[in-house]
C-alpha positions as CSV (number, residue, x, y, z in Angstrom):
1,X,122.2,77.7,114.5
2,X,123.0,80.5,112.0
3,X,122.1,84.1,112.4
4,X,122.3,86.6,109.6
5,X,121.3,90.3,109.3
6,X,118.7,91.1,106.6
7,X,119.9,94.3,105.1
8,X,117.2,96.7,103.7
9,X,120.0,98.6,101.9
10,X,120.4,95.4,99.8
11,X,116.7,95.7,98.9
12,X,115.7,92.7,101.0
13,X,112.4,92.3,102.9
14,X,112.2,90.6,106.2
15,X,108.8,89.1,105.3
16,X,110.3,87.6,102.1
17,X,113.2,86.2,104.0
18,X,111.0,84.6,106.6
19,X,108.8,83.1,103.9
20,X,111.8,81.6,102.2
21,X,113.3,80.2,105.4
22,X,110.0,78.7,106.6
23,X,108.8,77.5,103.2
24,X,105.6,79.3,103.6
25,X,103.4,81.8,101.7
26,X,103.4,85.2,103.4
27,X,101.9,88.6,102.4
28,X,104.2,91.6,102.9
29,X,102.0,94.5,104.0
30,X,104.9,97.0,103.4
31,X,105.6,96.2,99.8
32,X,102.2,94.7,98.9
33,X,103.8,91.5,97.6
34,X,103.0,87.8,98.2
35,X,106.1,85.6,98.8
36,X,105.3,82.0,98.1
37,X,107.9,79.4,99.0
38,X,105.5,76.5,99.7
39,X,107.1,74.4,97.0
40,X,110.5,74.7,98.7
41,X,111.9,71.3,99.7
42,X,114.4,70.2,102.3
43,X,112.8,71.8,105.3
44,X,112.3,69.4,108.2
45,X,111.0,71.7,111.0
46,X,110.1,75.4,111.7
47,X,109.0,77.0,114.9
48,X,108.6,80.4,116.4
49,X,110.1,80.6,119.9
50,X,108.7,83.2,122.3
51,X,108.8,83.9,126.0
52,X,105.9,83.1,128.3
53,X,103.4,85.9,128.2
54,X,104.3,87.0,124.6
55,X,101.5,88.4,122.5
56,X,99.8,85.3,121.0
57,X,99.3,87.2,117.7
58,X,103.0,87.2,117.2
59,X,103.2,83.4,117.3
60,X,101.8,83.6,113.8
61,X,104.6,84.0,111.3
62,X,102.6,86.3,109.0
63,X,101.8,88.7,111.9
64,X,105.3,88.5,113.5
65,X,107.3,89.5,110.5
66,X,104.9,92.1,109.2
67,X,105.0,93.7,112.7
68,X,108.9,93.5,112.6
69,X,108.8,95.2,109.1
70,X,106.4,97.9,110.4
71,X,108.9,98.7,113.2
72,X,111.4,99.6,110.6
73,X,109.2,102.3,109.1
74,X,109.4,106.0,109.8
75,X,106.5,107.8,111.3
76,X,105.4,109.1,107.9
77,X,105.3,105.5,106.6
78,X,108.4,105.7,104.5
79,X,111.0,103.0,104.7
80,X,114.1,103.7,106.8
81,X,117.3,103.2,104.8
């Protein structure tokens, strides 16, 4: 297992990073971009782990990472730096 921080100050998007790591196509609501890594090879398995009783909407990668990205926004909708 490897854990890495995704730094917004480096201009990175959590949705883009999640799409890359999972080899999926995800839409980033914050930046309005589509990140498509469906042609990426070498992935054997991806899964979202959540505790019992977790919101079922967050078991969808698209919803989970866009929600995480939204939590990083200020109340006025601007991006925290």
